[in-house]
C-alpha positions in Angstrom: 12.4 41.4 -31.8 15.1 43.9 -32.7 12.6 45.7 -35.0 10.1 46.0 -32.2 12.8 47.4 -29.9 13.8 49.9 -32.6 10.2 51.0 -33.0 9.9 51.5 -29.2 13.1 53.6 -29.1 11.9 55.7 -32.1 8.6 56.4 -30.2 10.3 57.4 -26.9 13.8 56.2 -25.8 13.0 56.7 -22.1 9.8 54.6 -22.3 11.6 52.0 -24.3 14.4 51.7 -21.7 11.9 51.3 -18.9 10.1 48.5 -20.8 13.4 46.7 -21.8 14.4 46.5 -18.1 11.6 43.8 -17.7 12.8 41.7 -20.7 15.5 39.7 -18.8 12.8 38.5 -16.4 12.0 35.6 -18.8 15.5 34.1 -19.1 16.1 34.5 -15.4 12.8 32.8 -14.6 13.5 30.0 -17.0 17.0 29.5 -15.5 15.6 29.4 -12.0 13.0 26.8 -13.0 15.7 24.7 -14.7 17.7 24.6 -11.5 14.6 23.8 -9.4 13.4 21.0 -11.8 16.8 19.5 -12.5 16.0 16.3 -10.6 12.7 15.9 -12.4 14.5 16.3 -15.7 17.2 13.7 -14.8 14.5 11.3 -13.6 12.7 11.6 -16.9 15.8 11.0 -18.9 16.8 8.0 -16.8 13.3 6.5 -17.3 13.5 6.9 -21.1 16.9 5.3 -21.1 15.8 2.4 -19.0 12.8 1.7 -21.2 14.9 1.9 -24.4 17.5 -0.5 -23.0 14.9 -3.0 -21.8 13.0 -2.9 -25.1 16.2 -3.4 -27.1 17.3 -6.4 -25.0 13.8 -7.9 -25.3 13.9 -7.6 -29.1 17.4 -9.0 -29.3 16.6 -11.9 -27.0 13.0 -12.5 -28.3 13.8 -16.1 -29.5 15.2 -17.1 -26.1 12.2 -15.5 -24.3 9.7 -17.4 -26.5 11.5 -20.7 -26.0 11.6 -20.2 -22.2 8.0 -19.1 -22.0 9.2 -15.8 -20.5 7.8 -13.4 -23.2 4.7 -12.6 -21.3 6.6 -11.9 -18.1 9.1 -9.6 -19.9 6.2 -7.9 -21.6 4.7 -7.1 -18.2 8.1 -5.7 -17.1 8.2 -3.5 -20.2 4.7 -2.3 -19.4 5.7 -1.4 -15.9 8.8 0.4 -17.1 6.7 2.2 -19.7 4.4 3.4 -17.0 7.3 4.7 -15.0 8.5 6.6 -18.1 5.0 8.0 -18.6 4.8 9.2 -15.1 8.3 10.8 -15.3 7.4 12.5 -18.6 4.1 13.8 -17.3 5.9 15.2 -14.2 8.2 17.1 -16.4 5.4 18.3 -18.7 3.5 19.5 -15.7 6.4 21.7 -14.7 6.6 22.8 -18.3 3.0 24.0 -18.1 4.0 26.0 -15.0 6.7 27.7 -17.0 4.2 28.5 -19.8 1.8 30.0 -17.2 4.5 32.2 -15.9 5.6 33.4 -19.3 2.3 33.6 -21.1 0.1 35.0 -18.3 2.3 36.6 -15.6 4.9 38.1 -18.0 2.3 39.3 -20.5 0.2 40.9 -17.8 3.2 42.5 -16.3 4.4 43.9 -19.7 1.1 45.3 -20.7 0.5 46.9 -17.3 4.0 48.4 -17.3 3.6 49.6 -20.9 0.2 51.2 -20.1 1.6 53.0 -17.0 4.7 54.2 -18.7 2.7 55.4 -21.7 0.3 57.3 -19.4 3.3 58.8 -17.6 5.0 60.0 -20.7 1.7 61.2 -22.2 1.0 63.1 -19.0 4.4 64.9 -19.1 3.9 65.7 -22.8 6.8 63.6 -24.0 4.5 61.7 -26.5 1.1 62.1 -27.9 -1.9 59.7 -27.6 -1.1 57.8 -30.8 2.5 57.2 -29.7 1.2 56.1 -26.2 -1.1 53.6 -27.9 1.8 52.5 -30.1 4.0 51.8 -27.0 1.3 49.5 -25.6 0.9 47.7 -28.9 4.7 47.2 -29.2 4.9 45.8 -25.7 2.1 43.3 -26.6 4.0 42.2 -29.7 7.2 42.0 -27.7 5.6 39.4 -25.4 5.4 36.8 -28.3 9.1 36.1 -28.9 9.8 36.1 -25.1 7.0 33.6 -24.6 8.6 31.2 -27.1 11.5 30.9 -24.7 9.2 29.3 -22.1 7.7 27.0 -24.7 11.2 25.5 -25.3 11.6 24.6 -21.6 10.5 21.0 -22.0 12.9 20.4 -24.9 15.7 22.2 -23.1 15.3 20.4 -19.8 15.2 17.0 -21.7 18.7 17.7 -22.9 20.2 19.3 -19.9 21.1 16.0 -18.1 22.7 14.7 -21.3 24.6 17.9 -21.7 26.0 17.7 -18.2 27.1 14.1 -18.8 28.8 14.9 -22.1 30.5 18.0 -20.6 31.8 15.8 -17.7 33.1 13.2 -20.2 34.8 15.8 -22.4 36.3 17.5 -19.4 38.1 14.4 -18.2 41.8 14.9 -18.0 43.9 12.6 -20.2 47.6 12.1 -19.6 49.9 14.0 -21.9 52.6 11.4 -21.5 52.4 7.6 -21.5 54.1 5.9 -18.5 56.4 3.0 -19.6 56.8 0.0 -17.5 60.5 0.5 -16.7 62.0 -3.0 -16.0 58.9 -4.6 -17.4 59.0 -2.7 -20.7 60.1 -5.9 -22.6 56.9 -7.7 -21.6 53.7 -7.7 -23.6 51.7 -7.8 -20.4 52.7 -7.4 -16.8 50.6 -7.4 -13.6 52.1 -6.3 -10.3 50.0 -7.1 -7.3 47.0 -6.1 -9.4 43.5 -6.2 -7.9 40.0 -5.3 -8.9 36.5 -5.4 -7.4 33.1 -4.2 -8.5 32.4 -3.4 -4.8 35.0 -2.1 -2.3 34.5 -5.0 0.1 34.2 -7.8 -2.5 37.4 -8.0 -4.7 37.1 -10.2 -7.8 40.9 -10.8 -7.5 43.8 -9.3 -5.6 47.5 -9.5 -5.4 47.8 -10.8 -8.9 51.2 -11.1 -10.6 51.6 -12.1 -14.2 54.4 -11.7 -16.8 53.7 -12.4 -20.4 56.7 -12.3 -22.8 56.2 -11.2 -26.4 55.0 -13.8 -28.9 54.0 -16.3 -26.2 50.7 -18.0 -25.4 49.2 -17.7 -21.9 46.0 -19.5 -21.0 43.9 -18.3 -18.0 41.8 -20.9 -16.3 39.6 -21.0 -13.3 36.0 -21.6 -12.2 33.1 -19.3 -13.1 33.2 -16.1 -11.1 37.0 -16.2 -10.5 37.5 -13.1 -12.6 38.8 -14.4 -15.9 36.6 -12.2 -18.1 37.2 -9.3 -15.7 40.9 -9.7 -16.1 40.5 -9.7 -19.9 38.5 -6.5 -19.7 41.3 -4.9 -17.7 43.9 -6.0 -20.3 41.7 -4.5 -23.0 41.6 -1.2 -21.2 37.9 -1.3 -20.2 38.6 -1.5 -16.5 41.4 -0.1 -14.3 43.0 -1.9 -11.4 41.9 -0.9 -7.9 45.2 -1.9 -6.5 48.7 -2.6 -7.9 49.5 -1.9 -11.5 48.8 -3.3 -14.9 51.0 -2.7 -18.0 49.9 -3.5 -21.5 52.6 -3.1 -24.1 54.7 -1.2 -21.6 51.9 1.2 -20.9 50.5 1.7 -17.4 46.7 1.5 -17.5 46.4 4.2 -14.8 48.6 6.6 -16.7 47.2 6.4 -20.2 44.0 7.0 -22.0 41.7 4.2 -22.9 42.5 4.8 -26.6 46.2 4.4 -26.0 45.7 1.1 -24.1 43.2 -0.3 -26.6 45.5 0.5 -29.5 47.9 -2.1 -28.0 45.6 -5.1 -28.3 42.7 -6.7 -30.2 40.0 -8.6 -28.4 38.0 -11.6 -29.5 35.1 -12.3 -27.1 33.1 -15.4 -26.3 30.5 -14.6 -28.9 31.9 -12.6 -31.8 29.9 -9.7 -33.2 29.5 -9.6 -36.9 27.9 -6.6 -38.5 25.2 -6.7 -41.2 27.1 -6.5 -44.5 29.7 -8.5 -46.5 32.5 -10.6 -45.2 35.0 -8.0 -46.6 33.2 -5.2 -44.8 33.4 -7.0 -41.5 37.1 -7.7 -41.9 37.9 -4.1 -43.0 36.5 -2.8 -39.7 39.9 -3.6 -38.3 41.8 -2.0 -41.2 39.7 -0.1 -43.8 42.6 0.1 -46.3 43.3 -3.6 -46.4 43.5 -5.1 -49.9 41.7 -8.2 -51.0 45.0 -10.1 -50.9 45.5 -9.1 -47.3 42.0 -10.2 -46.4 42.7 -13.6 -48.1 46.0 -13.9 -46.2 44.2 -13.3 -42.9 41.5 -15.9 -43.8 44.2 -18.4 -44.7 45.7 -18.1 -41.2 42.4 -19.1 -39.7 41.7 -21.8 -42.2 38.8 -20.0 -43.9 40.2 -19.0 -47.3 39.2 -22.3 -49.0 35.6 -21.9 -47.7 35.4 -18.3 -48.9 36.8 -19.4 -52.3 34.0 -21.9 -52.6 31.3 -19.2 -52.1 29.7 -17.7 -55.2 30.3 -14.1 -54.0 33.6 -14.7 -52.2 34.5 -11.8 -50.0 31.3 -10.1 -51.0 29.2 -12.7 -49.3 26.6 -11.3 -46.9 27.1 -12.6 -43.4 23.5 -11.6 -42.3 22.3 -9.7 -39.3 24.5 -10.6 -36.3 26.4 -13.0 -38.5 23.4 -15.5 -38.7 24.4 -16.6 -42.2 27.6 -18.2 -40.9 28.2 -20.9 -38.3 29.4 -20.1 -34.8 32.9 -21.6 -35.6 33.1 -19.6 -38.8 32.1 -16.4 -37.0 34.8 -16.9 -34.3 37.4 -17.4 -37.0 36.3 -14.4 -38.9 36.6 -12.4 -35.7 40.1 -13.9 -35.2 41.1 -12.9 -38.7 39.7 -9.4 -38.1 41.8 -9.1 -34.9 45.0 -10.1 -36.8 44.2 -7.6 -39.5 44.3 -4.8 -36.9 48.0 -5.2 -36.8 48.1 -5.3 -33.0 50.6 -7.7 -31.5 48.6 -8.6 -28.4 45.5 -10.8 -29.1 43.1 -11.2 -26.2 40.8 -14.3 -26.7 38.0 -14.6 -24.1 36.9 -18.2 -24.4 36.9 -18.3 -28.2 35.8 -21.9 -28.4 33.0 -21.9 -25.7 30.2 -21.5 -28.3 31.3 -24.0 -30.9 31.4 -27.8 -31.3 34.5 -30.0 -31.0 35.4 -29.9 -34.7 35.1 -26.1 -34.8 37.1 -25.9 -31.6 39.9 -28.0 -33.1 40.0 -25.8 -36.2 40.0 -22.6 -34.1 42.8 -23.8 -31.8 44.8 -24.9 -34.9 44.4 -21.4 -36.3 45.6 -19.9 -33.0 48.6 -22.2 -33.1 49.3 -21.0 -36.6 49.6 -17.4 -35.5 51.1 -18.0 -32.1 54.7 -17.3 -33.1 53.8 -13.9 -34.6 51.5 -12.6 -31.9 51.3 -12.5 -28.1 48.2 -14.4 -27.1 46.4 -14.3 -23.8 43.4 -16.7 -23.8 40.7 -17.7 -21.4 39.6 -21.2 -21.7 37.8 -24.0 -19.9 39.0 -26.6 -22.3 42.0 -28.9 -21.6 42.9 -28.9 -25.3 43.7 -25.2 -25.0 45.9 -25.5 -22.0 48.0 -28.2 -23.7 49.1 -25.6 -26.3 50.1 -22.9 -23.8 53.5 -21.6 -22.9 52.2 -20.8 -19.4 49.0 -21.2 -17.5 47.5 -18.7 -15.0 44.9 -20.3 -12.6 42.5 -17.9 -10.9 40.5 -19.0 -7.8 37.5 -17.4 -6.2 
């Protein structure tokens, strides 16, 4: 494009300047269309995201869907979502064609007409000869091509604009420069002061909650389904912030610290542990990449798995399979517990670690928790009476 501009200037600087005045028309037009079509672009992106999420969930839960006879129904839902995505995509493409019409037809016609008129004017006043006038018209025709390419990228650009705005908003969030310490509660591993949380303003999950967890103690949270046990654990893990009151984890106020700061104070083991495809050692080293084999064995010993690993032909290099399917549910939970301990974090958050295992595995897991209780602060959610018998304190939540 710079070469074409240089040629036009060499032919006649005044004519080149007049022609270049029209060049910003394309970026300005595209920018205007982007603002006008912002909602359509966002709708297209949301439709694609919805389809991707539903498809992934269907694949992951395919066995359950088949056993329940729901595969056909979910397939119909995916087809409906796919149709919504098609309509949203076609709506965006239709607007892209409008952009191409403006850039390819209107702009090209305008440029050629303007070039012809300017060339005629400059030829008439004797500033250029006929060959130079023809050259100006040809240069303007060639100049249209790179400008038209800007319009052809409209669809790609609009598809990423919504994502760019979300990323910009996320990166622009303010993070506190200083961490607020809990004052009089700084010697507590966890402290809640009249804490409350609700997913809807008029429907609190819990409110006015007070809790004090001393270091190296075991607290068990009990209550009926829907009372907010898992919600409270998500708050302690830094995933949720209290709507009212205050929550301190390791002396850090959740509302005054970044999520990374809060999450660095604890390690979470959820109801169903997630094991990544790879070896046992690779899964354990997610918590601490520099951990030696001896440290891995020490962590496995604490959860009563070292003998089992020693009996395996490949030992720590044993493949656990996709989603940990090569190990039992009880073994997966203990591997997750060992991984949490390897993280070096004092506070362990255990969200019903025995809910997916049989009684024998439950006993082994609770024994493993007892083994580490004196060295870690443990907050555990459980429905099982056997877990409450081992607690230093019990917090009961009600609906």
